N, C-alpha and C positions, 0 to 999 in steps of 0.2 A: 497602092492597093493592099499590099501586105501590111502596111502600117495600120490602115483602118481596121483590117480584120483582127489584127493583134490587139488593138485597143478595145474593139468590140468584144472580142473573145475574153479579154481580161475582165471587162465589165460584167460579162455573163458569169464568169467564174466567181467574181467577188459577190454577186447578188445573193446566192444561197447562204453564204457564211454570215452575211449581214442579217438575213432573216432569222437564222438560228440565234444570233446574238440578241435580236429584239425579242424573240420568243423566250429565250432564257431569262432575260431581264424581267419580262412580264410575270413568268412563273415565280421568280424569286420575290417579286413584290407581293403577289397573292399569298405566298407561303408565309412571308413575314407578317402580313396583316392578319392571317389566321392564327399564327402563333401568338401575336400580341393580344388579340381578342380573347384567346383562351387563357392566357396568363392574367389578364385583367379580370376575367370572370371568376377565376380561382381565387384571386386576392380579394375580390369584392365579397363573395359569399361562398366559401369552400364547401358548405354542407347543404346548400339549398339549390335545387335545379332552377335554371333560368327560365321563367315563364313569360318573359317579355313584358310583365306588368310593372308599372311604375310604383315603387314603394310609397306607401302612404305616410304622411307626417305623423310622428308620435303625438298622441293627445291624451287627455285625462279620462280615458275610457273607463268602463266599470272595473273595479278591482276584483281580482280573483279571490275565492274564499280564503286562500292561504295568506292573502295580503290584508285581510280584515284586521282592524285594530284589536289589540288584545287587552286594552285597558278596560277594567271592569266598570260597569255603569255606577255613577255615584249613588250612595245609599243615603236615605233620609234618616236623620237622627230621630229617635223616638223621644218624645217629650215625657219627662218623668214628673210625677206629682209628688211633692214633698210629703213625707208622712205627717199625720196629725201630731200635735204636741204630746198626746197620751202615749203614742208609740215610742217616743224617745225617753219616756219616764216610766217605763214598766207597765203602761196601759192603765194607770190609776184614774178612775172615774168616780163620780158621785154615785153611790148605789141607788137602786130603786126603792125609795122609802115611802112614797105616797100610798096611803091605805094601811100602813103598818102602825102598831101601837108605838107611841113615841119612845118608850123604854127600849123596845126592840130596835128602833131606828138608831137610838144612841149607841147601842152595842155594835150595830153594823158599822157605824162611823168609827168607833174606837178600834175595831178590828182592822180597819184600813188606815190607821194612824192619821185620821182626820179629826179636827176639832168640831165642836157643835155648839150651837146657841139655840136653846128652846124658846120659842115665842108662843105663848098660849093665847087662845082666842076667847070669844065670849059665847060660843055655842055650847055644844055638848059633845061628850066623847073624848077619847084619848088618841085618835088616829091622826096621822100626818096628812095634811092637805096640800102642802107645797114645800119645796126646798129651793134655796138660793145658795150657790148655783143649782140649776135644774139637774135632775137625775140624768146619768149617762154623760155629763159634761166632764171633759178632761181637766184634772186639777193636779196641783203639786202636793206632795206629802205635807201634812201640817195645816192645810187649808181649813179654815173654820166655815162650817156649813150652817146656814140659818134654817132651822127646822120649825115650820109653822104647824101648830097643833089646833085641832078643831075646837076643843073645850078649854076650860080654865085649868090653872095649875092645881093638881091634887095636893091634899094635905100629907105631910110626912112627920115622923117622930124624930126629934133631935137626939142623936146618940150622945152617950157620955164620953167626953174626950179628956177629962182631967187625968193627968198622970201619963198620958201618952206623948210620944215624941211628936213635935209639931208637924213634921212631914207626913207621918202616918195618920195624924188626925185629918189632914187635908184630904188624903185618899179616902178615908172613911166617910167624910162629908160628901165627897163626890159620888160615892156609890149610892147614896140615898137622894141625890138630886140637890144637895146644898153646896155652898161655896164658903171657903174660909176668908176671914178678914183678919189682918194682923196689925192691930194698933200699937203693939210694942215690939215688933220684929217677929221673925219666924225661926228663931233658933232656940233649942232647948226643949224642955217638957211643957206641956199645957198645965197652967196653974189655975186657970179660970176660963169660963165660957159664957157667952150670952147669945141666944137664949140658953137656959140651963138644960141639963139632961132631961129627957123625956117630955120636953115641951113640944107643942104643936107648931109646925112651920109649914110652908108651902114650897113646892119645887121652885128652884131658882132663888130661894132666900139665902142671905149670907149669915154666917155665924161668926161672931167676933171671939177670937181665942187669944188668951194672954200666954206668951211663951217665956220661959226663964223666970227671972226675978222682976219682970215688968209689972206695972200697976194692973189692977183688975179692970177689964173692959167694961164700958157702959152698954146699956141696952139700946143699940142703934141698928140692930139688924132689921132690915126692911125688905119686902119682896122686890125682886129685880125684874119681874115680868117675864 
């Protein structure tokens, strides 16, 4: 009888201690779980409160203004038009001669260092009716311009050239609309001329002049139109 009581009593005494042991183990497990969860949350996102929402996967969403590309848009090159030929040569053009007296037209061409060739017509008057190249056309210095005149070549008086230097004689002939011809060369003084001084000729006629010790020229001066 005593033995049974003793064993039973011993069992009763041991039961509370076992309960406390089990309770202590449970509390320790819960505490460790709480501490582990807290540590995991801190490591996962230390600055963002846990809302329980599942984070969305990163995607190519709209870029913020600060992330906009800074590269400037391509610019379209402007087409440039090359300048006309006259702009590269000082703007030299055929002057406006139509309607002018042909002598005035000749002077205009001379002032621009352009050559001229007078072509007389069968009508009447002394005015220019056309130029080739046309007026306002870009040309190079020294270009010869064909000047067409409404009427026939007017008469002129042949100047006296004997005794003058041949180069000076050529300039004097040109002033009155005549041209020199050199059958014996163009060096030295004029010793003879055909037509003779004070004879009548027409614009564009040639005058043969003998220079130096050459032979006397023959009368072959003819109108050149």
